[in-house]
DSSP file (Angstrom, degrees, kcal/mol; ACC not computed):
  #  RESIDUE AA STRUCTURE BP1 BP2  ACC     N-H-->O    O-->H-N    N-H-->O    O-->H-N    TCO  KAPPA ALPHA  PHI   PSI    X-CA   Y-CA   Z-CA
    1    1 A M              0   0    0      0, 0.0     2,-0.1     0, 0.0     0, 0.0   0.000 360.0 360.0 360.0 123.8  -15.8  181.3   10.0
    2    2 A D     >  -     0   0    0      1,-0.1     4,-1.8     4,-0.0     3,-0.3  -0.307 360.0 -96.8 -87.6 175.7  -14.3  182.5    6.7
    3    3 A N  H  > S+     0   0    0      1,-0.2     4,-2.2     2,-0.2     5,-0.1   0.849 120.4  53.3 -62.1 -39.6  -11.9  180.7    4.5
    4    4 A S  H  > S+     0   0    0      1,-0.2     4,-2.1     2,-0.2    -1,-0.2   0.867 108.2  50.8 -67.4 -35.4   -8.7  182.5    5.8
    5    5 A E  H  > S+     0   0    0     -3,-0.3     4,-2.3     2,-0.2    -1,-0.2   0.888 109.7  50.5 -67.7 -37.8   -9.6  181.6    9.4
    6    6 A I  H  X S+     0   0    0     -4,-1.8     4,-2.8     2,-0.2    -2,-0.2   0.908 109.4  51.0 -65.1 -41.4  -10.0  178.0    8.4
    7    7 A K  H  X S+     0   0    0     -4,-2.2     4,-2.4     2,-0.2    -2,-0.2   0.909 110.6  48.9 -63.1 -41.5   -6.6  178.1    6.6
    8    8 A V  H  X S+     0   0    0     -4,-2.1     4,-2.3     2,-0.2    -2,-0.2   0.922 112.5  48.1 -63.2 -43.4   -5.0  179.5    9.8
    9    9 A L  H  X S+     0   0    0     -4,-2.3     4,-2.5     2,-0.2    -2,-0.2   0.904 110.2  51.9 -63.8 -41.9   -6.6  176.9   11.9
   10   10 A E  H  X S+     0   0    0     -4,-2.8     4,-2.7     2,-0.2    -2,-0.2   0.913 109.9  49.2 -61.1 -43.1   -5.5  174.1    9.5
   11   11 A R  H  X S+     0   0    0     -4,-2.4     4,-2.6     2,-0.2    -1,-0.2   0.914 110.9  50.2 -63.0 -41.8   -1.9  175.4    9.7
   12   12 A S  H  X S+     0   0    0     -4,-2.3     4,-2.3     2,-0.2    -2,-0.2   0.920 111.6  47.5 -62.9 -43.1   -2.1  175.5   13.4
   13   13 A V  H  X S+     0   0    0     -4,-2.5     4,-2.6     2,-0.2    -2,-0.2   0.916 111.6  50.9 -64.2 -43.3   -3.4  171.9   13.5
   14   14 A D  H  X S+     0   0    0     -4,-2.7     4,-2.4     1,-0.2    -2,-0.2   0.909 110.5  49.4 -60.2 -42.6   -0.7  170.7   11.1
   15   15 A Q  H  X S+     0   0    0     -4,-2.6     4,-2.4     1,-0.2    -1,-0.2   0.913 111.4  49.1 -64.1 -42.0    2.0  172.4   13.2
   16   16 A L  H  X S+     0   0    0     -4,-2.3     4,-2.7     2,-0.2    -2,-0.2   0.904 110.2  50.7 -64.1 -41.1    0.6  170.7   16.3
   17   17 A L  H  X S+     0   0    0     -4,-2.6     4,-2.4     2,-0.2    -2,-0.2   0.915 110.6  49.6 -62.5 -42.4    0.5  167.3   14.6
   18   18 A G  H  X S+     0   0    0     -4,-2.4     4,-2.4     2,-0.2    -2,-0.2   0.909 111.4  49.0 -61.4 -42.0    4.1  167.8   13.5
   19   19 A L  H  X S+     0   0    0     -4,-2.4     4,-2.8     2,-0.2    -2,-0.2   0.918 109.9  51.0 -64.6 -43.2    5.1  168.7   17.0
   20   20 A V  H  X S+     0   0    0     -4,-2.7     4,-2.3     1,-0.2    -2,-0.2   0.919 111.1  48.5 -60.3 -44.2    3.3  165.6   18.5
   21   21 A Q  H  X S+     0   0    0     -4,-2.4     4,-2.1     2,-0.2    -1,-0.2   0.913 112.4  48.3 -63.5 -42.7    5.1  163.3   16.0
   22   22 A R  H  X S+     0   0    0     -4,-2.4     4,-2.6     1,-0.2    -2,-0.2   0.923 112.7  48.2 -63.7 -43.7    8.5  164.8   16.8
   23   23 A L  H  X S+     0   0    0     -4,-2.8     4,-2.6     1,-0.2    -1,-0.2   0.853 109.3  53.3 -67.1 -34.1    7.8  164.5   20.6
   24   24 A E  H  X S+     0   0    0     -4,-2.3     4,-2.2    -5,-0.2    -1,-0.2   0.914 111.3  46.2 -65.4 -42.1    6.7  160.9   20.2
   25   25 A R  H  X S+     0   0    0     -4,-2.1     4,-2.4     2,-0.2    -2,-0.2   0.934 114.1  47.9 -64.0 -45.3    9.9  160.1   18.3
   26   26 A E  H  X S+     0   0    0     -4,-2.6     4,-2.6     1,-0.2    -2,-0.2   0.907 110.7  51.5 -62.5 -41.9   12.0  161.9   20.9
   27   27 A N  H  X S+     0   0    0     -4,-2.6     4,-2.5     2,-0.2    -1,-0.2   0.908 109.3  50.6 -61.7 -42.7   10.1  160.2   23.8
   28   28 A G  H  X S+     0   0    0     -4,-2.2     4,-2.2     2,-0.2    -1,-0.2   0.914 111.0  48.5 -61.3 -43.0   10.8  156.8   22.1
   29   29 A S  H  X S+     0   0    0     -4,-2.4     4,-2.5     1,-0.2    -2,-0.2   0.913 111.6  49.5 -63.4 -42.3   14.5  157.6   21.8
   30   30 A L  H  X S+     0   0    0     -4,-2.6     4,-2.5     1,-0.2    -2,-0.2   0.886 109.9  50.5 -66.0 -38.2   14.7  158.7   25.4
   31   31 A R  H  X S+     0   0    0     -4,-2.5     4,-2.1     2,-0.2    -1,-0.2   0.897 111.1  49.2 -66.5 -38.9   12.9  155.6   26.7
   32   32 A T  H  X S+     0   0    0     -4,-2.2     4,-2.2     2,-0.2    -2,-0.2   0.933 112.3  47.7 -63.1 -45.5   15.4  153.4   24.7
   33   33 A R  H  X S+     0   0    0     -4,-2.5     4,-2.7     1,-0.2    -2,-0.2   0.887 109.6  53.6 -63.7 -39.2   18.3  155.4   26.1
   34   34 A E  H  X S+     0   0    0     -4,-2.5     4,-2.5     1,-0.2    -1,-0.2   0.921 108.6  49.1 -61.1 -43.6   16.9  155.0   29.6
   35   35 A A  H  X S+     0   0    0     -4,-2.1     4,-2.1     2,-0.2    -2,-0.2   0.905 111.6  49.5 -63.3 -41.1   16.7  151.3   29.2
   36   36 A E  H  X S+     0   0    0     -4,-2.2     4,-2.5     1,-0.2    -2,-0.2   0.926 112.2  47.6 -62.7 -45.0   20.3  151.1   28.0
   37   37 A L  H  X S+     0   0    0     -4,-2.7     4,-2.6     1,-0.2    -2,-0.2   0.873 110.3  51.9 -66.6 -36.6   21.5  153.2   30.9
   38   38 A L  H  X S+     0   0    0     -4,-2.5     4,-2.3     2,-0.2    -1,-0.2   0.901 110.7  48.3 -65.3 -39.8   19.6  151.1   33.4
   39   39 A A  H  X S+     0   0    0     -4,-2.1     4,-2.1     2,-0.2    -2,-0.2   0.923 112.6  48.1 -65.1 -43.3   21.1  148.0   32.0
   40   40 A E  H  X S+     0   0    0     -4,-2.5     4,-2.7     1,-0.2    -2,-0.2   0.904 109.9  53.0 -62.9 -41.2   24.6  149.5   32.1
   41   41 A R  H  X S+     0   0    0     -4,-2.6     4,-2.6     1,-0.2    -1,-0.2   0.918 108.2  50.3 -60.3 -44.2   24.0  150.6   35.7
   42   42 A G  H  X S+     0   0    0     -4,-2.3     4,-2.2     1,-0.2    -1,-0.2   0.909 111.1  49.0 -60.5 -42.0   23.0  147.1   36.7
   43   43 A H  H  X S+     0   0    0     -4,-2.1     4,-2.4     1,-0.2    -2,-0.2   0.920 112.1  48.1 -63.6 -44.0   26.2  145.8   35.1
   44   44 A L  H  X S+     0   0    0     -4,-2.7     4,-2.5     2,-0.2    -2,-0.2   0.871 109.8  52.1 -67.4 -36.5   28.3  148.4   36.8
   45   45 A I  H  X S+     0   0    0     -4,-2.6     4,-2.4     2,-0.2    -1,-0.2   0.925 110.3  49.5 -62.9 -43.2   26.7  147.6   40.2
   46   46 A E  H  X S+     0   0    0     -4,-2.2     4,-2.2     1,-0.2    -2,-0.2   0.925 111.5  48.1 -61.6 -45.3   27.5  143.9   39.7
   47   47 A K  H  X S+     0   0    0     -4,-2.4     4,-2.5     1,-0.2    -1,-0.2   0.903 111.2  51.3 -62.2 -40.9   31.1  144.7   38.8
   48   48 A T  H  X S+     0   0    0     -4,-2.5     4,-2.7     1,-0.2    -1,-0.2   0.910 109.3  49.8 -63.0 -43.1   31.4  146.9   41.8
   49   49 A E  H  X S+     0   0    0     -4,-2.4     4,-2.3     2,-0.2    -1,-0.2   0.900 111.1  49.2 -63.9 -40.5   30.1  144.2   44.1
   50   50 A K  H  X S+     0   0    0     -4,-2.2     4,-2.2     2,-0.2    -2,-0.2   0.920 112.5  47.9 -64.3 -42.7   32.5  141.7   42.7
   51   51 A A  H  X S+     0   0    0     -4,-2.5     4,-2.6     2,-0.2    -2,-0.2   0.912 110.7  51.6 -64.2 -42.0   35.4  144.0   43.1
   52   52 A R  H  X S+     0   0    0     -4,-2.7     4,-2.6     1,-0.2    -1,-0.2   0.914 109.5  50.0 -60.9 -42.7   34.3  144.8   46.7
   53   53 A A  H  X S+     0   0    0     -4,-2.3     4,-2.2     2,-0.2    -1,-0.2   0.901 110.9  49.3 -63.5 -40.5   34.1  141.1   47.5
   54   54 A R  H  X S+     0   0    0     -4,-2.2     4,-2.3     2,-0.2    -2,-0.2   0.925 111.9  48.0 -64.7 -43.3   37.6  140.6   46.1
   55   55 A V  H  X S+     0   0    0     -4,-2.6     4,-2.6     1,-0.2    -2,-0.2   0.916 111.3  50.3 -64.6 -42.2   39.0  143.5   48.1
   56   56 A E  H  X S+     0   0    0     -4,-2.6     4,-2.3     1,-0.2    -1,-0.2   0.892 110.1  50.8 -62.2 -38.8   37.4  142.2   51.3
   57   57 A A  H  X S+     0   0    0     -4,-2.2     4,-2.3     2,-0.2    -1,-0.2   0.902 110.5  49.3 -65.2 -40.4   38.8  138.7   50.7
   58   58 A I  H  X S+     0   0    0     -4,-2.3     4,-2.6     2,-0.2    -2,-0.2   0.919 110.8  49.9 -64.0 -43.6   42.3  140.2   50.2
   59   59 A I  H  X S+     0   0    0     -4,-2.6     4,-2.6     1,-0.2    -2,-0.2   0.914 110.2  50.6 -61.5 -42.5   42.0  142.2   53.4
   60   60 A T  H  X S+     0   0    0     -4,-2.3     4,-2.2     1,-0.2    -1,-0.2   0.917 111.5  47.9 -61.7 -43.8   40.9  139.1   55.3
   61   61 A R  H  X S+     0   0    0     -4,-2.3     4,-2.5     2,-0.2    -2,-0.2   0.908 111.3  50.8 -64.4 -41.1   43.9  137.2   54.0
   62   62 A L  H  X S+     0   0    0     -4,-2.6     4,-2.4     1,-0.2    -2,-0.2   0.917 110.2  49.1 -64.2 -42.1   46.2  140.0   54.9
   63   63 A K  H  X S+     0   0    0     -4,-2.6     4,-1.9     2,-0.2    -1,-0.2   0.900 111.2  50.3 -63.9 -38.7   44.9  140.2   58.4
   64   64 A A  H  X S+     0   0    0     -4,-2.2     4,-1.5     1,-0.2    -2,-0.2   0.903 111.5  48.0 -64.0 -40.9   45.2  136.4   58.7
   65   65 A M  H  X S+     0   0    0     -4,-2.5     4,-1.2     1,-0.2    -2,-0.2   0.876 109.0  54.1 -66.4 -37.2   48.8  136.6   57.5
   66   66 A E  H  < S+     0   0    0     -4,-2.4     3,-0.3     1,-0.2    -1,-0.2   0.888 107.8  49.7 -64.5 -39.7   49.5  139.4   59.9
   67   67 A K  H  < S+     0   0    0     -4,-1.9    -1,-0.2     1,-0.2    -2,-0.2   0.829 107.6  55.3 -69.1 -31.4   48.3  137.3   62.9
   68   68 A E  H  <        0   0    0     -4,-1.5    -1,-0.2     1,-0.2    -2,-0.2   0.780 360.0 360.0 -71.8 -26.3   50.5  134.4   61.8
   69   69 A S     <        0   0    0     -4,-1.2    -1,-0.2    -3,-0.3    -2,-0.2   0.504 360.0 360.0 -82.7 360.0   53.7  136.4   61.8
């Protein structure tokens, strides 16, 4: 292997290392974003369940009032 082939190989390895580092950073960012979205989803599910319970309670009260009249 001559010197020019080694230089080409070194450049290729450097490019691959750079790509690996960029992908590791991107992966970390995506994992952080995923965790944030999962937490937000949990919060929204909780809010939805509370709202559903309130609406069901209102419906129950309205039906009770309807029977009384």
